[in-house]
Each structure stands twice: as C-alpha cells, then as structure tokens.
C-alpha positions in Angstrom: 126.1 221.2 91.8 122.5 221.6 90.9 123.2 221.8 87.2 125.0 218.4 87.1 122.4 216.8 89.2 119.6 218.0 87.0 121.3 216.8 83.8 121.8 213.4 85.4 118.2 213.2 86.7 116.9 214.2 83.2 118.9 211.3 81.7 117.6 208.9 84.4 114.0 209.9 83.9 114.2 208.8 80.3 116.0 205.6 81.1 113.3 204.7 83.7 110.4 205.9 81.5 109.3 208.2 84.3 107.2 210.9 82.8 106.3 212.6 86.1 110.0 212.8 87.1 111.0 214.1 83.6 108.4 216.9 83.8 109.5 217.8 87.3 113.2 218.0 86.3 112.4 220.1 83.2 110.4 222.6 85.4 113.1 222.7 88.1 115.8 223.4 85.4 113.9 226.3 84.1 113.2 227.6 87.7 116.9 227.9 88.4 117.6 229.6 85.1 119.3 226.7 83.2 119.5 227.0 79.4 116.6 224.8 78.1 118.8 223.9 75.1 121.5 222.5 77.4 119.0 220.5 79.4 117.6 219.1 76.2 121.0 218.3 74.7 123.0 217.2 77.7 120.3 215.7 79.8 117.2 214.2 78.2 118.8 213.5 74.8 121.6 211.6 76.4 119.0 209.3 78.0 117.3 208.8 74.6 120.5 208.0 72.9 121.3 205.3 75.5 117.8 203.8 75.1 118.3 203.7 71.3 121.7 201.9 71.7 120.1 199.4 74.1 117.3 198.8 71.7 119.8 198.2 68.9 121.6 195.6 71.0 118.3 193.9 71.9 118.6 194.8 75.6 115.3 196.8 75.6 112.3 196.2 73.4 109.8 198.3 71.3 107.3 199.0 74.2 110.2 200.6 76.3 111.4 202.5 73.2 108.0 204.0 72.5 107.4 204.8 76.2 110.7 206.5 76.6 110.0 208.5 73.5 106.7 209.7 75.0 108.4 210.7 78.2 110.9 212.7 76.1 108.1 214.5 74.3 106.4 215.5 77.6 109.7 216.9 78.9 110.7 218.7 75.7 107.3 220.3 75.4 108.0 222.2 78.5 111.6 223.2 77.4 110.5 224.1 73.9 107.8 226.4 75.3 110.5 228.3 77.2 112.7 228.4 74.1 109.9 229.8 72.0 109.3 232.7 74.4 112.8 234.0 73.5 113.1 236.4 70.6 114.5 234.1 68.0 114.6 235.3 64.4 113.1 232.7 62.0 115.7 231.4 59.7 113.7 229.0 57.6 111.3 226.1 57.5 112.0 222.4 57.6 109.7 219.4 57.2 110.8 216.2 58.9 109.4 212.7 58.9 110.2 209.0 59.6 109.7 207.2 56.3 107.0 204.7 55.4 107.3 201.4 57.1 109.4 202.7 60.0 107.8 203.3 63.4 110.9 204.6 65.1 111.0 208.3 65.8 113.2 208.8 68.9 116.1 210.2 66.9 113.8 212.3 64.8 112.3 213.8 68.0 115.7 214.9 69.2 116.4 216.5 65.9 113.1 218.4 65.9 113.7 219.7 69.4 117.2 221.0 68.6 116.4 222.4 65.2 113.6 224.4 66.7 116.0 226.1 69.1 117.9 227.6 66.2 114.9 229.6 64.9 114.0 227.1 62.2 110.2 226.3 62.0 109.6 222.6 61.9 106.7 220.6 60.5 106.9 217.2 62.0 104.8 214.6 60.1 105.5 211.8 62.5 106.4 208.2 61.5 105.5 205.8 58.7 105.0 208.7 56.2 104.8 207.8 52.5 107.0 209.7 50.0 104.0 211.2 48.3 102.7 212.7 51.5 106.1 214.1 52.4 106.2 215.9 49.0 102.5 217.0 49.2 103.1 218.6 52.6 106.5 220.1 51.6 104.8 221.9 48.8 101.7 222.9 50.8 103.9 224.4 53.6 106.5 225.9 51.2 109.4 224.5 53.2 113.1 225.0 52.6 114.4 221.6 53.8 113.0 218.1 53.7 114.5 215.8 56.4 113.8 212.0 56.5 114.8 209.4 59.1 115.1 205.7 58.6 116.2 203.3 61.3 115.9 200.0 59.4 117.8 198.7 56.4 114.5 197.6 55.0 113.1 201.2 55.0 116.1 203.1 53.9 115.1 202.7 50.3 112.2 205.1 51.0 114.7 207.9 51.1 115.9 207.0 47.6 112.2 206.8 46.5 111.6 210.3 47.8 114.6 211.7 45.8 113.3 209.9 42.7 109.7 211.2 43.2 110.9 214.8 43.7 112.8 214.6 40.4 109.9 212.9 38.6 107.6 215.8 39.6 110.2 218.4 38.7 110.5 219.5 42.4 114.0 218.4 43.2 115.5 221.9 42.9 112.8 223.5 45.0 113.9 221.8 48.2 117.1 220.9 50.0 117.0 217.3 51.4 118.7 215.7 54.4 118.8 212.1 55.5 119.6 210.4 58.8 119.1 207.3 60.8 121.2 204.3 61.9 121.8 202.7 58.4 122.4 206.0 56.7 125.9 207.2 55.7 127.4 210.1 53.7 128.0 207.5 50.9 124.2 206.7 50.9 123.3 210.4 50.8 125.7 210.9 47.8 124.3 207.8 46.1 120.7 208.9 46.2 121.4 212.6 45.6 120.5 214.0 49.0 121.9 217.4 49.8 123.1 216.4 53.3 123.6 213.6 55.8 123.5 214.0 59.6 124.9 211.4 61.9 123.2 212.8 65.0 120.9 215.6 66.1 123.7 218.1 66.8 125.1 217.5 63.3 121.6 217.8 61.8 121.3 221.3 63.3 124.7 222.3 61.7 123.7 220.9 58.4 120.3 222.5 58.4 121.7 225.9 59.1 124.4 225.4 56.4 121.7 224.5 53.8 119.7 227.5 54.7 122.7 229.8 54.5 123.6 228.4 51.1 120.1 228.8 49.6 
C-alpha cells in the first residue's frame, strides 16, 4: 500500500540523512492526499526518535544527529506549509527553546511541528537559549506557554533557573510553563514548579492544549 510505503520511506530518509529523499517523500505524500500530520507523526518523527535513541546509546554521533535534524526540518517545512493552508483556528501562542548549554534540538523540532498542527502559534528560539532571553521573548511576544527542552543532566538546571527568574521578576503567573527532554520527569516538573511535563511530542501537544483550555 502506498501509505505504508511512504511512511517507511520517510523514516528511512531520516535514518540515512537523505534530504533529497525526504523532500521527495513529503511531496509524494501530499500529492496522493495523505494527511501531513500523519506523515509527520508516523513517518519522519519515527526516524528522528530512532536516531535519538541511537545517539543515546553511543551508536551514532553528534554530526549524524545534527544532519538528521536538518533533513527533518527540510521535510517538515513542506508538510507544515500544507497544514498552514488549512483553516485552523488559532488557539494560543507558545514559545519553545532548548536551554542554555544544550545543543540538542531534535525532540524540540518534533514538538514544534506537531504543536503547530493544532492551531497553536509557535515561536521557536532554537538551542542554547539563556533563561533571560526566553523571558524577554515571552514578554515581547505575549505568549501563553513557555516550553523548554533539556537533553543533558548538566543543563536540566536551566529549567529550574527559568522558573526562579520568572518568580523573581513577578512574571510566573503570566505564563504556563512546560518542560521536556530525556532527563526530565513529572517529579522534576513538580519540584521546580513547572505547570506540565511532556514525555514526548504527542504528549506535549495534549498538555499544551490542556494548559490553554485551563487558562
């Protein structure tokens, strides 16, 4: 079946860091009327999760991780353009960033792509973003949610720092906060006072929508 083949090829394009193939698969999926969210969630994102797991086990290295992330971005740009042409009511605004000292943004990229499909406007600050910049941009863009990602145990404390800085500036009640990344847990979110923790991109979408509904 074309659908299953396309999802498999989307995954393989990420694993092989083949940007040309990824773009071709994304275009073919749209040409036969596949749901871009499904292609993103069940195709390209599967490949990215596998790459992340391989990196965690030391079976692939940082250059491959960064390259596969770039391939993912090229493919998702095509799918997101198709999603954005649909009449999706805007539900809120979310700022997202990988914390200072952390260069990993694959997981964050998946979250950004999936959150956008739900009518949530996303401001992606990229990686290695200091807490003060996150706060400054959150205020400047008047966002509803601040989401941060940390993949290293050495950078997870930046999420705690962000919560402390928001409180220090009297801004904690203005924003909902969400944390994610390999070393994060619900216990960590509770400890630092974050409003939500998401284990993966799919859960991040659910939690973001729940936070917006509750606000």
